[in-house]
C-alpha positions in Angstrom: -35.4 21.2 27.9 -38.3 18.9 27.9 -38.1 15.2 28.3 -39.8 15.0 24.8 -37.3 17.3 23.2 -34.4 15.1 24.8 -36.0 12.0 23.6 -36.2 13.2 20.2 -32.6 14.4 20.0 -31.4 11.4 21.4 -33.3 9.4 18.7 -32.1 11.6 15.8 -28.5 11.0 16.9 -29.2 7.3 16.9 -30.5 7.5 13.6 -27.5 9.5 12.4 -25.1 6.8 13.8 -27.0 4.0 12.5 -26.8 5.9 8.8 -22.9 6.3 9.2 -22.6 2.7 10.1 -24.5 1.7 7.1 -22.6 3.9 4.8 -19.3 2.7 6.4 -20.6 -0.9 5.9 -21.6 -0.3 2.2 -18.4 1.3 1.6 -16.4 -1.4 3.2 -17.9 -4.0 0.7 -17.1 -1.8 -2.1 -13.6 -1.5 -0.8 -13.3 -5.4 -0.7 -14.1 -5.3 -4.3 -11.1 -2.9 -5.1 -8.5 -5.3 -3.7 -6.6 -7.0 -6.4 -7.0 -10.6 -6.8 -4.2 -11.0 -9.1 -1.5 -9.2 -11.0 -2.9 -7.5 -13.9 0.3 -6.8 -15.8 3.1 -8.9 -15.6 5.2 -7.7 -18.6 5.6 -3.7 -19.0 9.1 -2.7 -18.4 9.2 0.3 -16.1 12.0 2.9 -15.1 11.7 1.6 -11.5 10.5 -1.1 -9.1 9.5 0.3 -5.7 8.8 -1.9 -2.8 7.1 -0.7 0.5 8.4 -2.6 3.5 5.7 -4.1 5.9 5.4 -7.7 4.7 8.0 -10.4 4.5 6.6 -11.4 0.9 7.3 -7.9 -0.7 10.9 -7.8 -0.9 11.6 -11.2 -2.6 9.1 -10.3 -5.3 10.7 -6.9 -5.6 14.1 -8.8 -6.2 12.8 -11.3 -8.5 11.2 -8.6 -10.7 14.6 -6.7 -10.9 16.3 -9.9 -11.6 13.8 -10.5 -14.3 14.7 -7.0 -15.9 11.1 -5.6 -15.5 12.7 -2.1 -14.1 15.9 -0.4 -14.2 16.5 -0.1 -10.6 15.0 -1.3 -7.4 14.1 1.2 -4.6 13.0 0.0 -1.3 11.1 2.5 0.9 10.9 2.4 4.5 13.9 0.4 5.4 15.1 0.2 8.9 18.1 2.6 9.9 21.4 0.7 9.7 20.1 -1.8 7.0 22.0 -1.8 3.9 22.1 -3.7 0.3 24.3 -6.2 1.6 21.9 -7.1 4.5 18.9 -7.1 2.2 20.6 -9.7 -0.1 22.0 -11.7 2.8 18.2 -12.1 4.2 17.2 -13.0 0.5 19.6 -15.9 -0.2 18.3 -16.7 -3.6 18.7 -13.2 -5.0 21.9 -12.7 -7.1 24.4 -10.6 -5.5 24.9 -8.9 -9.0 21.7 -7.0 -8.2 23.4 -5.0 -5.6 24.5 -2.6 -8.2 20.9 -1.6 -9.0 19.2 -1.3 -5.6 18.6 1.8 -3.5 17.2 2.2 0.0 15.2 4.7 1.8 15.5 5.2 5.3 13.0 8.1 6.0 9.4 6.9 5.6 7.7 5.7 8.9 4.3 5.2 6.9 2.7 5.1 3.4 2.5 8.9 3.2 6.3 8.9 3.8 6.9 6.1 1.4 5.1 8.0 -1.3 6.9 11.5 -0.4 10.4 9.4 -0.1 9.7 7.7 -3.4 8.7 10.8 -5.3 12.2 12.5 -4.4 14.0 9.4 -5.6 12.2 9.2 -8.8 12.7 13.0 -9.4 16.3 12.9 -8.8 16.8 10.1 -11.3 14.5 11.5 -13.8 12.2 8.5 -13.9 8.9 8.4 -15.3 7.4 5.0 -14.5 7.1 2.5 -11.6 6.0 -0.8 -10.5 4.5 -0.7 -7.2 5.0 -3.8 -4.9 3.0 -3.9 -1.9 0.3 -6.2 -0.2 -2.9 -6.7 -2.1 -4.9 -5.1 0.6 -2.6 -2.2 0.9 -2.7 -1.5 -2.8 -5.7 0.7 -2.9 -4.4 3.1 -0.3 -0.8 3.1 -1.7 -2.1 3.9 -5.2 -4.2 6.8 -4.0 -1.2 8.5 -2.2 1.5 7.9 -4.9 -0.7 9.2 -7.6 -1.5 12.3 -5.7 2.4 13.1 -4.9 3.5 11.8 -8.4 0.6 12.8 -11.0 2.9 12.5 -13.9 4.3 9.2 -13.2 2.9 6.0 -14.7 2.2 3.5 -11.8 1.8 -0.2 -12.4 0.3 -2.0 -9.4 2.0 -5.2 -8.6 0.3 -6.8 -5.6 1.5 -9.6 -3.3 -0.8 -11.9 -1.6 0.2 -12.4 2.2 -1.0 -16.1 3.1 -2.1 -14.8 6.6 -4.6 -12.4 5.4 -7.7 -14.5 4.3 -9.4 -12.0 2.2 -11.5 -14.8 0.1 -13.2 -15.6 3.3 -12.5 -12.8 5.6 -15.7 -12.9 7.5 -14.5 -16.3 9.2 -11.1 -14.8 10.4 -11.3 -12.1 13.2 -7.7 -10.8 12.5 -8.4 -10.4 8.9 -11.6 -8.6 9.7 -9.7 -6.1 11.9 -6.8 -5.7 9.5 -9.2 -5.0 6.5 -11.4 -2.6 8.6 -8.4 -0.6 9.8 -7.0 -0.5 6.2 -10.4 0.6 4.9 -10.6 3.5 7.4 -7.1 4.6 6.6 -8.0 4.5 2.8 -11.0 6.7 3.5 -8.9 9.1 5.4 -6.2 9.0 2.4 -9.1 10.3 -0.1 -9.0 13.7 2.0 -5.6 14.0 3.6 -2.7 14.7 3.3 -2.6 17.3 0.5 0.4 16.4 -2.0 
């Protein structure tokens, strides 16, 4: 192969990588615009409230929604093995113990795909048709893609929580937030094509 052909091939590769980087960056800005800034629907009653574990703010919000009768039952997906409802309530001292009757736990979901599948099984078993989904705002776009894929006939109302440690309003000033959002955006892109329902 001549030197000129090698140089031309390298230039095409660099141009392709630059194009992909620009597409990724443009999509990242679009993704940031998808992240909820508020809870759009705070009043609609659903058959279930579903909390995805992974952040300290999520479970208290789910318990509060249950106490406010915005759902018939609370399902917490992705709970560590050995954790029971009593432990959940002990860790959330402000939650009334009377809620114990209406809480179910899922222990088989190691990631968001697992959350969606575990929740779908629980929803089908109870013949439930609607849920209010509680997770972090930056995680909500990917969670909705996966939940809607495995439960196309279920009405899903997003109920984001807003972790104080994730500075979305000025993300470019906070390296940890940049890394978190970039990782979440990449996972979101993957979720658009994989896995199948």
